[in-house]
N, C-alpha and C positions, 0 to 999 in steps of 0.2 A: 740370881747368881751373877757375879761380876764377869763380864766378858771383855771389857775394854778399859784402858786407863789412859787418860788424856792429861798431858802436862802443859804448863806454862813454860816459857823459855827463860826469860831473864829473872834472876834471883830465885829461880826454882831449879832449873837444870844447871845453871852456872851464873856467873856475875861478870860484868864488864870491868870491875875494879876501877871504874872512873865514874864520877858523879856528873853525867852529861847534863841532865836538866838543871842541876845546881850551878854547874859551870856556866851555862847559858844565862841563868838568872843573874849571877854575879857579874858576868862580862857586860851584859846589856841593861843592868839595873831593873830587872823585872821582878815584881813582888811575887813571892810564893803564894799560890792559891790553887783551888780546884779548877778555876777558870784557866789558869796558866797551863796546867797539866792537860786539860782537854784540848786547848788550842795548840799546844806543843805536839801532842799525838796526832791531831788532825793535820797539822802543817807538814809533818815529815813521814808519818807512818801509813798513810792511806793511798799512796801512789807508787807505781812501778817506775821510779825515776830512771831516766836514761843516763844521768850523771850525778855525781855528788854536788856539782856546781848548781845544777837545776834545783836540787833539794834545798841547798843553802839559800838560794835566792828566794824560794817560796817561804822559808822560815822568816827571813828578814821582812818580806812583804806582809805576811800575816801579823807580825808584831809591830809593823810600822817603824822598822829600824832602818837607818840609812844603809843603802846598798853600796858598799865599796869593797875593794879587794881585801883590805884588812879583815873586815867583818866576815866576808865570804870564806877566806882562808882559815879563820879561827874555827868556824863551824865545821868545815871539811876536816881539818886536822883533829878536832875534838872527837868526831865520830870515828876517824881512823884509829885514834889512840884507844878508844873503847873496844874496837874489834881486835886490835893487836894485843891488848892486855887481858882480853876476856879469858877466863878460866872456868872449867867445869868443876863443880863441887866434888871433893874427894869422896869416892864411894858411889857416886851417882851412875857412872857408866856401868859399873858392876851390877848395880840394882836393875838398870834398864835391860841388861843382857839376861838376867834371871827372869824378869817379868815377861820378856819377849817369848820365852819358852812356852808360856801358857795363856798369854793374853794379847789382844790386839792393842797396839800402841799408837797414839796420835798426839798432836799438840796444837794448841791455839796460842798465837803470839801477836801482840801489838808490837811491831818492830819495823825497821826500815828494810828495804830490799838489800842494802849493803850489809847490815848487821846479821841478816839471816845466814850469811856465809860461814858463821861460826860452826854451823852444823857439819860442814866439811872439815873445818879446822879440828874439830873434836872427834871426827870420824864416827858420827852417830846418825847421819841423815838416813841411812838405809834401815835403821832400827824402827822407824816410824812409818806405818802404813799410810797415814794421812797427816799432812802438814797444812794447817790453816793459818795463812799469814794475813795480817791486816792489809799490808801493801798489795797483796795479790787479789784479795776479795773486795777491798774498798769498804770493809766493815771492821770495827774493833770491838773487843770485849768492853763491857759485858752485854753487848747487843745479842738478843736471843738468836738472831739469824745465823751468826757465826757458829753457835753451838749446834743449831739444827743441821747446818750443812755438814759439820764434822761428824755428827752422829749418823746422818744418812750415808755418808761415804764409808763409814766404818761398818755400817749394817747392824747397828745395835740400838737398843732403846735407852732412854735416859737412866732408868733404874738399873740398867745393866752396866753402868759406867761410873768410874770414879774420876773426878776432875781435881787436879792438884795445882795450886797457885799460891804465890806468896801474898797476894792481895785479898784481904778479907771481903771487900766489896764484890769482887768477882766470884768468890766462893758462895756468898749469900745469894747472888743472882743465879748461879748454877743450880743451887738447891731449889730455888723457886721454879726453875725449869724442869725439875725432877731428877737431876743428877745427884749422885753422892759427891760430897766435897771434902777436901782436906786442905787446911791452911798450912802451907809449907813453912817450916822454921829451920829444919836441918835434915840431913840425910838420915841420921839416927832416929829422929822423931818421926820421919816419914815411914821408916821401916815399921815402927811400933804402930802407927796409925793404919797402915795397910793390913797388918795382922788382925786388926779389929774387924776388917771386912772379910776375914778368912781368905785373904789373897796369898797364894803360894809364892814364897820368896826363896 
C-alpha cells in the first residue's frame, strides 16, 4: 500500500522558464555534456552559500573561467531571473492538496539554496513533511543516501513510496532502490499514472 509520495522540484512541480545551464554554456563557451551537468550541479547545488556572490565565484573557479565583475554579475542575475520567472505547473498545487489528505508528501531536489525559496513563492512549503535539498545535505540525486534519508524521515519503506521526477535516470535509480517511480511529463499524465497505483486523487 502506498503511504508516501515524493516529488522532484524543477520540471516536475514547476519550471524556471529560464534555461540556466544552457545560458551558462552559451555565455562561457562550455560544451554540453554529462560531465558539464555533473560539475555544474556540484559547483552550485551542494553548499549552503552565504551569498550569491560566493556561489558565482565557486562556479567560475570550478570551470576555470576568469573571475571578474561581469562574469560574476551574469551568473547572479541569471539565477535571480530563474527564481523570478519560476512558475508552478497548472493543476499541480490542486493535485498536491488532494494527495496531502491521504498521503505523506516529501520531495528531493538538486537545487541551490536560493532557488529553494520558490516553495515560499508558490505557498507550498508546508504541504511537504520532508524536504531533502542537495544544498542542505551535501548529496544529490541519484545518490542512494538522499533517498534513504528521505524515506527514514517520512517513516516509510521504499515499496510504500512513489517517487516522481522528470529525469528518467533518477527514476531508474529509485526503482533500483525499491521505490515505485513515475517519469513526469505533464500534470494530466501524472494523474493517470497515480491512478495505476490506486492512489486516491
